[in-house]
RODO-2510 file (C-alpha; in nm, 4 decimals, decimal comma):
residues 273
     n   res          X          Y          Z
     1     m    -1,5955     0,9673     1,5400
     2     i    -1,6409     0,7972     1,2024
     3     k    -1,8075     1,0193     0,9450
     4     l    -1,8753     0,9923     0,5713
     5     n    -1,7683     1,3125     0,3936
     6     k    -1,7475     1,4373     0,0352
     7     f    -1,5186     1,6719    -0,1504
     8     d    -1,6911     1,9452    -0,3529
     9     n    -1,6859     1,7170    -0,6606
    10     g    -1,8748     1,4421    -0,4757
    11     f    -1,5699     1,2182    -0,4126
    12     e    -1,6537     1,0269    -0,0921
    13     y    -1,4241     0,9479     0,1970
    14     l    -1,4445     0,8395     0,5589
    15     e    -1,3007     1,0633     0,8272
    16     i    -1,1967     0,8910     1,1497
    17     v    -1,0984     1,0706     1,4697
    18     n    -1,0285     0,9228     1,8127
    19     k    -0,8012     1,0075     2,1066
    20     s    -0,5072     0,8155     1,9563
    21     a    -0,5141     0,9121     1,5897
    22     s    -0,7070     1,0418     1,2912
    23     a    -0,7401     0,9052     0,9375
    24     k    -0,9098     0,9551     0,6010
    25     i    -1,0100     0,6671     0,3707
    26     a    -1,1514     0,7144     0,0195
    27     l    -1,4306     0,4752    -0,0778
    28     q    -1,2731     0,4566    -0,4221
    29     g    -0,9903     0,2094    -0,3805
    30     a    -1,0426     0,1771    -0,0012
    31     h    -0,7522     0,4173    -0,0175
    32     l    -0,6067     0,5419     0,3107
    33     f    -0,4750     0,8901     0,2345
    34     s    -0,4117     1,0288     0,5812
    35     f    -0,3054     0,8818     0,9147
    36     k    -0,1982     1,1154     1,1933
    37     r    -0,0779     1,0520     1,5426
    38     d     0,1419     1,3463     1,6404
    39     n     0,2399     1,3946     1,2769
    40     e     0,1208     1,2772     0,9368
    41     l     0,2576     0,9309     0,8566
    42     l     0,1671     0,9319     0,4864
    43     w     0,2739     1,1409     0,1880
    44     v     0,0145     1,2431    -0,0709
    45     s     0,1000     1,4350    -0,3860
    46     k    -0,0233     1,7916    -0,4083
    47     e    -0,1199     1,7041    -0,7658
    48     s    -0,3608     1,4234    -0,6684
    49     r    -0,7037     1,5051    -0,8094
    50     f    -0,9375     1,2920    -0,5939
    51     e    -1,1658     1,2137    -0,8877
    52     d    -1,3630     0,9038    -0,9837
    53     g    -1,1633     0,6586    -1,1915
    54     i    -0,8249     0,8208    -1,1206
    55     a    -0,5817     0,6612    -0,8739
    56     i    -0,4647     0,8777    -0,5846
    57     r    -0,0894     0,9389    -0,5866
    58     g     0,0290     0,8699    -0,2332
    59     g    -0,1197     0,7315     0,0868
    60     v    -0,1708     0,3549     0,0661
    61     p    -0,2952     0,2374    -0,2752
    62     i    -0,4151    -0,1244    -0,2795
    63     c    -0,2441    -0,3147    -0,5603
    64     w    -0,4744    -0,6124    -0,6359
    65     p    -0,5057    -0,8708    -0,7965
    66     q    -0,1566    -0,8008    -0,9247
    67     f     0,1467    -0,6023    -0,8260
    68     g     0,3267    -0,4311    -1,1122
    69     l     0,2702    -0,5253    -1,4752
    70     p     0,3568    -0,8899    -1,5429
    71     k     0,4266    -0,9769    -1,9053
    72     d     0,1445    -1,2326    -1,9147
    73     s    -0,1237    -0,9954    -1,7794
    74     q    -0,3710    -0,7805    -1,9692
    75     l    -0,4639    -0,5833    -1,6595
    76     k    -0,3328    -0,2332    -1,6040
    77     q    -0,0334    -0,1885    -1,3761
    78     h    -0,1141    -0,2774    -1,0139
    79     g    -0,4579    -0,4148    -1,1059
    80     y    -0,7909    -0,2395    -1,0609
    81     a    -0,8830    -0,2420    -0,6909
    82     r    -0,7288     0,1028    -0,6350
    83     t    -0,9742     0,2663    -0,8785
    84     s    -1,2776     0,0468    -0,7995
    85     m    -1,5533     0,1310    -0,5531
    86     w    -1,5601    -0,0343    -0,2116
    87     k    -1,8506    -0,0392     0,0307
    88     i    -1,8580    -0,0051     0,4056
    89     i    -1,9212    -0,3409     0,5758
    90     s    -1,8790    -0,2444     0,9398
    91     t    -1,7385     0,0193     1,1711
    92     k    -1,6512     0,0205     1,5395
    93     d    -1,5660     0,3401     1,7198
    94     e    -1,4027     0,3356     2,0613
    95     e    -1,2257     0,6038     2,2595
    96     e    -0,8729     0,5125     2,1444
    97     l    -0,9353     0,2700     1,8555
    98     s    -1,1540     0,2851     1,5457
    99     i    -1,2092    -0,0146     1,3153
   100     v    -1,3370     0,0181     0,9595
   101     r    -1,4023    -0,2749     0,7251
   102     l    -1,4598    -0,2240     0,3522
   103     k    -1,5422    -0,4686     0,0728
   104     l    -1,4578    -0,4503    -0,2968
   105     q    -1,7962    -0,4176    -0,4666
   106     d    -1,7091    -0,6285    -0,7700
   107     s    -1,4019    -0,8525    -0,7830
   108     k    -1,4630    -0,9647    -1,1417
   109     h    -1,2945    -0,7991    -1,4383
   110     k    -1,2809    -0,8998    -1,8033
   111     y    -0,9150    -0,9931    -1,7495
   112     f    -0,9665    -1,1453    -1,4012
   113     e    -1,2780    -1,3595    -1,4164
   114     y    -1,2845    -1,5003    -1,0642
   115     e    -1,5458    -1,4736    -0,7934
   116     c    -1,3852    -1,3725    -0,4665
   117     d    -1,4567    -1,1721    -0,1546
   118     v    -1,1965    -0,8998    -0,1047
   119     t    -1,2042    -0,6943     0,2139
   120     i    -0,9723    -0,4626     0,3985
   121     t    -0,9928    -0,3818     0,7671
   122     f    -0,8257    -0,0701     0,9054
   123     y    -0,7358    -0,0407     1,2734
   124     i    -0,6844     0,3274     1,3524
   125     g    -0,5255     0,3843     1,6914
   126     s    -0,1871     0,4240     1,8563
   127     e    -0,0632     0,2015     1,5724
   128     l    -0,1959     0,1508     1,2204
   129     q    -0,3000    -0,1955     1,1070
   130     m    -0,4282    -0,2970     0,7629
   131     h    -0,5633    -0,6469     0,6921
   132     l    -0,6201    -0,7160     0,3206
   133     q    -0,8177    -1,0416     0,2904
   134     t    -0,8972    -1,2395    -0,0247
   135     k    -1,1336    -1,5380    -0,0199
   136     n    -1,1699    -1,7481    -0,3335
   137     i    -1,5405    -1,8317    -0,3751
   138     d    -1,4953    -1,9507    -0,7341
   139     d    -1,4681    -2,3124    -0,8470
   140     k    -1,1388    -2,2307    -1,0183
   141     t    -0,7991    -2,2009    -0,8525
   142     m    -0,6757    -1,8428    -0,8618
   143     k    -0,3371    -1,6745    -0,8394
   144     i    -0,2753    -1,3214    -0,7134
   145     t     0,0055    -1,0857    -0,6317
   146     q    -0,0686    -0,7784    -0,4238
   147     a     0,0727    -0,4916    -0,2208
   148     l    -0,0166    -0,2239     0,0294
   149     h     0,1801     0,0433    -0,1558
   150     t     0,2600     0,2724     0,1394
   151     y     0,4086     0,6174     0,0729
   152     f     0,5818     0,7283     0,3936
   153     a     0,6216     1,1017     0,4506
   154     i     0,9824     1,1847     0,5434
   155     s     1,1844     1,4935     0,6360
   156     n     1,4139     1,4527     0,3349
   157     i     1,5297     1,1537     0,1323
   158     s     1,8893     1,2291     0,2318
   159     n     1,8017     1,1857     0,6017
   160     i     1,6621     0,8328     0,5951
   161     s     1,7851     0,4772     0,6177
   162     i     1,5879     0,1532     0,5895
   163     v     1,6965    -0,1220     0,8276
   164     g     1,6005    -0,4888     0,8095
   165     l     1,6721    -0,5808     0,4486
   166     k     2,0454    -0,6408     0,4772
   167     n     2,1507    -0,9762     0,3241
   168     k     1,8138    -1,0172     0,1510
   169     p     1,7969    -1,0980    -0,2218
   170     y     1,6098    -0,8548    -0,4426
   171     f     1,5017    -0,8057    -0,8002
   172     d     1,6218    -0,4720    -0,9343
   173     a     1,3536    -0,3451    -1,1730
   174     l     1,5946    -0,0865    -1,3155
   175     d     1,8279    -0,3405    -1,4788
   176     y     1,6245    -0,6645    -1,4399
   177     k     1,8932    -0,8348    -1,2312
   178     v     1,8747    -1,0297    -0,9063
   179     k     2,1106    -0,8940    -0,6416
   180     k     2,1812    -0,9112    -0,2694
   181     q     2,1546    -0,6203    -0,0285
   182     d     2,4932    -0,5736     0,1398
   183     t     2,4105    -0,2883     0,3776
   184     d     2,1190    -0,1002     0,5286
   185     i     1,9513     0,1102     0,2608
   186     s     2,0163     0,4770     0,1971
   187     i     1,8842     0,6438    -0,1178
   188     s     2,0783     0,8760    -0,3480
   189     s     1,9374     0,7713    -0,6873
   190     e     1,6301     0,5992    -0,8322
   191     v     1,5355     0,2798    -0,6454
   192     d     1,2827     0,0166    -0,7579
   193     r     1,3368    -0,3182    -0,5857
   194     i     1,1386    -0,6252    -0,4838
   195     y     1,3013    -0,7850    -0,1789
   196     q     1,2386    -1,1534    -0,1064
   197     e     1,2793    -1,3860     0,1930
   198     v     1,1832    -1,1066     0,4312
   199     d     1,0868    -1,2590     0,7661
   200     n     1,1644    -0,9740     1,0044
   201     d     1,0541    -0,6205     1,0908
   202     i     1,1545    -0,3250     0,8734
   203     v     1,2610     0,0029     1,0333
   204     l     1,2428     0,3398     0,8611
   205     q     1,4910     0,5657     1,0375
   206     d     1,4415     0,9385     0,9679
   207     n     1,6863     1,1423     1,1761
   208     d     1,5726     1,0589     1,5327
   209     k     1,2300     0,9306     1,4267
   210     k     1,1813     0,5539     1,3954
   211     t     0,8878     0,3848     1,2187
   212     i     0,8537     0,0056     1,2523
   213     i     0,6770    -0,2029     0,9865
   214     k     0,5648    -0,5551     1,0799
   215     n     0,4261    -0,7791     0,8051
   216     t     0,2351    -1,1080     0,8355
   217     n     0,1662    -1,3608     0,5570
   218     s     0,4197    -1,1846     0,3399
   219     s     0,7841    -1,2477     0,2556
   220     s     0,8305    -0,9710    -0,0012
   221     v     0,8835    -0,5978     0,0433
   222     i     0,9100    -0,3320    -0,2268
   223     v     1,1253    -0,0201    -0,1879
   224     w     1,0638     0,2603    -0,4389
   225     n     1,1700     0,6178    -0,4961
   226     p     1,1564     0,7702    -0,8481
   227     w     1,4364     1,0239    -0,7909
   228     i     1,4800     1,3330    -1,0070
   229     e     1,4309     1,2374    -1,3716
   230     k     1,1322     1,0078    -1,3241
   231     s     0,9597     1,2602    -1,0954
   232     h     0,9656     1,5016    -1,3895
   233     h     0,7729     1,2498    -1,6009
   234     i     0,5053     1,1487    -1,3462
   235     k     0,2163     1,3825    -1,4244
   236     d     0,0563     1,3785    -1,0768
   237     m     0,3811     1,4467    -0,8897
   238     q     0,5765     1,7679    -0,8436
   239     d     0,9310     1,7658    -0,9820
   240     d     1,0967     1,7719    -0,6389
   241     a     0,8480     1,5434    -0,4618
   242     y     1,0982     1,2549    -0,4541
   243     k     1,2646     1,4291    -0,1583
   244     d     0,9529     1,4013     0,0561
   245     f     0,8616     1,0313     0,0520
   246     v     0,9807     0,6745     0,0273
   247     c     0,7622     0,3764    -0,0555
   248     i     0,8074     0,0673     0,1618
   249     e     0,5399    -0,1735     0,0440
   250     s     0,4074    -0,4780     0,2247
   251     a     0,3473    -0,7350    -0,0456
   252     n     0,3017    -1,0767    -0,1948
   253     a     0,5020    -1,0085    -0,5095
   254     s     0,7244    -1,1914    -0,7576
   255     d     0,8075    -1,5380    -0,6164
   256     d     0,5912    -1,4626    -0,3116
   257     f     0,2639    -1,5027    -0,5069
   258     v    -0,0532    -1,6469    -0,3525
   259     i    -0,2462    -1,9505    -0,4849
   260     l    -0,6006    -1,9928    -0,3525
   261     q    -0,8181    -2,2997    -0,3964
   262     k    -1,1953    -2,2744    -0,3617
   263     d    -1,2947    -2,1327    -0,0188
   264     e    -0,9318    -2,0647     0,0787
   265     i    -0,8492    -1,7312     0,2437
   266     h    -0,5304    -1,5286     0,2483
   267     t    -0,4809    -1,2171     0,4602
   268     l    -0,1931    -0,9776     0,4049
   269     i    -0,1356    -0,7884     0,7293
   270     t     0,0822    -0,4891     0,7943
   271     k     0,1253    -0,3170     1,1286
   272     i     0,2953     0,0229     1,1441
   273     i     0,4204     0,1426     1,4812
***
């Protein structure tokens, strides 16, 4: 089943249900905010308002055409795709797999004046796949950074480890230094890092539960948790919410930027098992 629904305020979303999984995708931002197999994979803040023009806190925001807030950009942090409207291009509904393809209605912005086709295809089944595709249809060469900013629901931040980033260099956004990861990652304070040279799977270990993240056409991964103090200052997040999620983001960020000539296509793919 693939059905278009609305919240009481008119905010539209797709609801997908098949024998393998269920999901919910907002048309604003093409924002996946629920994916369930046996349990919910994604964390969404209880303070998220689901209103036009306001980004949803949690799920999988699409950061495009930039990740973060580069010094030379006049765009807002993480770009504008996550608060822009997307339209349904196609759907396919099978017994154990549903496929939904959405397109950004207008790629142009006063601070990003390029013509491009931007689509995302969701594969909802025994595994989750997201394919974020950008095609440059402008005469000008364009540069983008981007991320699928996934908030993973966890039992407790003290129970998790992230495997697969050992020995990788990373930029630490807390002190603006480049460092090297010496061990698997456990989190006991604020973390905001862009890992580079990532060419392998990432594993989120949560007690006995294992979630595998496979990225294609990407060599950068972001790991983020705001911890205690910053959670208090994020208006759409409860003070203790940092315990309940970790962001592991599939990306083309920092040195892993994408340059597209006219008619070139780049597709950022993440598969979550």
